[in-house]
N, C-alpha and C positions, 0 to 999 in steps of 0.2 A: 682836855681838848680846848683849844681856842675857840672863843666866842666869835660869831660872825661879825666882821666889822660893818659899821655903818655904809661906808662907801659901796661894797658888794650888795648890801641889802637895797640900797636905792636904786643901783643899776639894773637889779633883777626886777624890782618891784616897777620901775618905769619901763621895762622891757628893751633896755639899751643891749642887752646879750642874753637875755633869757630864752626860754623856749620858743622855738621858731612860730611865727604866725602860720605857717605852713604845715603845721601839725593836722590842721584839718581845712576843708575847702572854705569854710566861714570863720578860720582862726579860732582862738580859744573863746569859750563861752563866758559870760559876765555871772558869776555865781550870786545867788540872792545873799544879802547879809543883811539881817535885821538888828536893828537896835544900836545902841552905843557900844563901842568896844574899849576895854581897858587897856588895849595894846598901844605903843607908840604909834605916830603915824607912819614912820617907814616900816615898821613891823606890820601894821595893820595893811599897808599896801601889797606887802610881800604875801600876807597870810590869803590876802583875796586872790592874788595870782595863783599861788600854790593850790588853793581850793579849787580853780578853774582847772589847773594842770591835773590834779587827781580826779576830777570828774571826767575830763576827756579820757584819761588812762583807764578808768572804770569802764567806759563804754568799749573799749578794746580788749578786755581781758575778762575771764572767768574769776579772777582773783581781786576782787574789789578791795580799796582801801577805805575804811570808814571815815566819814566826816569828822574834822577836828574842832574842838572847842578853842576859844580864846585862850583858855590856860593851857592846853596842849600846845598850841602854836608858841606861847611864851616859853614854855619848856623846851620846845625844839629849837628856838632860836637862841636860847640860853646854853646850847651845847648838850642839853639832857637827851635822853633816850624816851621817846613817847611809848607806851606800852598799854595795850588794850587787850581784853579778854572777853569772850561770850560764851557761856556755858548752857547746853540744853540737854534734858535726859533722854536716854534712849531704853528701850525695854530690857528688863533684867534677863539675864543669861544664866540659867542654872542657879537661880536666886542670887546672882551676882549683880550688884547695882553698876550700870554703865552711864557714862556722860561723854558726850561729844564737846570738845573744846575748840574754840577758834581763837587763836592769838594773832595780834599784829603788832610789829614794833617798827618805829620810824626814827631815823637819826640823820643828822646835817653832818657832812664830812667835807673838811677843806682840801678837796682833791678832785681832779676831773673824774669823768666816768669810768674810765679804763682801769686805772690803778685800783679804783674801789671795787670794781668787777673783780679784779685777780685777786684781790685781798680777800673777798668772800669765797673764792673757788679755789685758791691755791691749795693743793693737798698737803703741803708741808707747814701750813700755817691755819689749820682748822682751828674753830673757836674754842673746840674743848677736847681735852685729850681723853675724855670719856668714849669717844665715837671711833670706832673701827670701820674702815670702807673698804670695799673691793669692788672694782669695776669689772663687770662681766661681759660686756660688750659695747661696742661704740659704733656710730655711723657716720656719715660725710657730713652732716650738717651740725654736729655738735651734741647730738643726742647720745643717751648711754642708758644701760641698766646696771644698778650697782645694789650690792647687798651691804646694809649697814646694821651694826651692833651698838648699843650704848649702855654703858655699864652705869647702874643707878645705885643710890645710897642703900645700904642695907637698913631694914629688911625687905626692901622693895625689890622684885626679881628685875633682871635686866630685860630690855626690850630689843628686837631686832624684826627685820623688814626687808623687802626687795622692791625696790621702785623704779620705774621708768622716767628719766630726765629728758626734757625737751626744751630748746630755745624757743623762745617767743619771737620767731622772724618776722611774722607779719606785724607785730608791734613795733620792732625796729624800723620796718620800711614805712609804716604809717607815719611815724615821727621823726623820719630823716635821721635815724640812729640816735635820737636824744634820749630814748628810753630803751634799755636792755632788760629782758626779764627772762629767768628760767625756772620754769614749773616742773613739778614732779606728782607722781601717782603711785599707788601700789600696783602691782603687777598680778596677774591671773597665776595662781599655783605658787605662789610666793612661799607659803610655808615649807612646801617640799624643796623648793630651791635653795632656801636659806639653810635647812639642814644639809644639804648635799655640799653647798660651798664649804662649810666648817668641817664636815666630815672628810671631805678630800683635801685638807690641809690648807686651802686658799685664804684663809682669813687669819694673819698673823697674830699671836696671842690668844687665839680662842681654839677650844678643843670641843669635843663632842658633847662633853657634859655642860660645857656653856651653853651650847645651842638648845640642848634638851631643857636647860633650866631657864632659859629666856622665854618671854611670851611674845608671841607674834602680834604686832599692832593690827587691829581689825580696821583701822582707818588712818591714812596719813597721806595728805595731799597739800600742796603749797607752793609758794613762789618766793623767789629772790628777785628785787626790782632796783634798778639804779637808774636815776634821773639826772642827766646832765643839767645843772641849773645855770652854766655859764659862771663867769667871775671865779673861776677856780672851785667852784661849790658843786657838790652833788647830795642827792638825797638818797639813802638807802632804805628800802622797806622790805620787810619779811612778814609772810603770811603762812599760817600752819593751821590746818584742821586735823585733829587727831583724836583717836580714843585709846586712852591707855589701858583700860580693863585691870581686873585684878582688884584686890582690898588696897586701896590707896586713899588715905586720908584726905579729905578736899583741901585742907590748908597746906599739906606737904606737895601736892599737885601743883597747887597754884604758885607756891613760893618757888618750888623747883623749875617751873616752866619759866616764870617772870625773870628769876635770876639768871637762868642760862640764856634767855633772849637778850637782856641787857649786857651780859658779858659778851655774847656774840657781836652785837653791833658795836661795842666799844672796841673789840679787838680788830674788826674790819677798819674801822677809822684809824687805829694806831699804826695798823701794818701798810696802809695804802702808800705812805710815803716811802717805804722801801721796795715796792714791787719793782720799781726800774732796775733796781740793782740785784734782785734775787730771782726774778722770772726768767726761765731760760726754756724757751719752746723747743729746744733740742732734746731736753731730758722731759718735759711734761709739757703738751700742748694743751693750752686752755682756749676754748671756743668762746667766741663774743655772742652777744645776744643777737647779732646780725646772721649767725651760722657760719661764720668764718673763722678760722685760726687766728688767734692773736700773734703778731709779731713780736720780737723783741723790743721793748719800750726804750726811748731816749731818755737819758738821765736829766735833761733839761725839764723842769716843771711845766714849761710853757709847751712843751710838745709830748704831753703824756699819753696821747691818743696814737694807736697804731696806723700805718698808712690806710689800712683796711677799714678803720673804724668809722668814716665818715665824719671825721671831726675832731 
């Protein structure tokens, strides 16, 4: 992936085209920044602005993005994927140890918000071929209920779940469409729904044995967020809280989760540039974070936002 050039960094840091001051009535807050920073001056200015942006976002959502260190900002600006994980113990069930894991990933993408969003959600360009997804219902604001099944490396049992997906329309409105967010959570009665979906033959490549052999996730909630940073740059963020359950060694769980996270974010970045040529709303409509269907994109990189996207 190309490294952010000096000119866009300076433009964003100085507020020339960055996130609108109308984000909130008082504009973006000034974050507290203690001590000397090893970051170059242009990167430091951008880090300060992004810190303010993330703080503002965190006041609008239930899915906070943790504060970043100087080293993490340096990795982000060098084209890397910043990954974080927090683990907490839960009460054992039937003698089985359980842990709740919260992971977060961030990646700068050299594209505008809309193609990055499409790249994250396009069904033909899923970040992993381990995942099978079946859409069970939809609404008129981009929400849906989905069954998902992920195949895991032997000897770990597969996992499956049923989630409700919603668009963060209030966040899009509050930020003048500069931030789009999609969230998900488990639905009630999920285990029974999951078995019914597979038994009815609705999940390609899966049979009743796959469903019976898979563990249902006891926790799965998270969010995709895309920030339009201006100057043809976006920041994509992924947060997930989950409980795997089962006898999975800690090292394996951490390695698998972090590897999948990095791969997903890099795949989104790689595929963003082809979205104008491959996205066809007549075949499959993807809804924006503003709760409106995304129209066909123009091929001109300067006009990669749909007419309804607010920018």
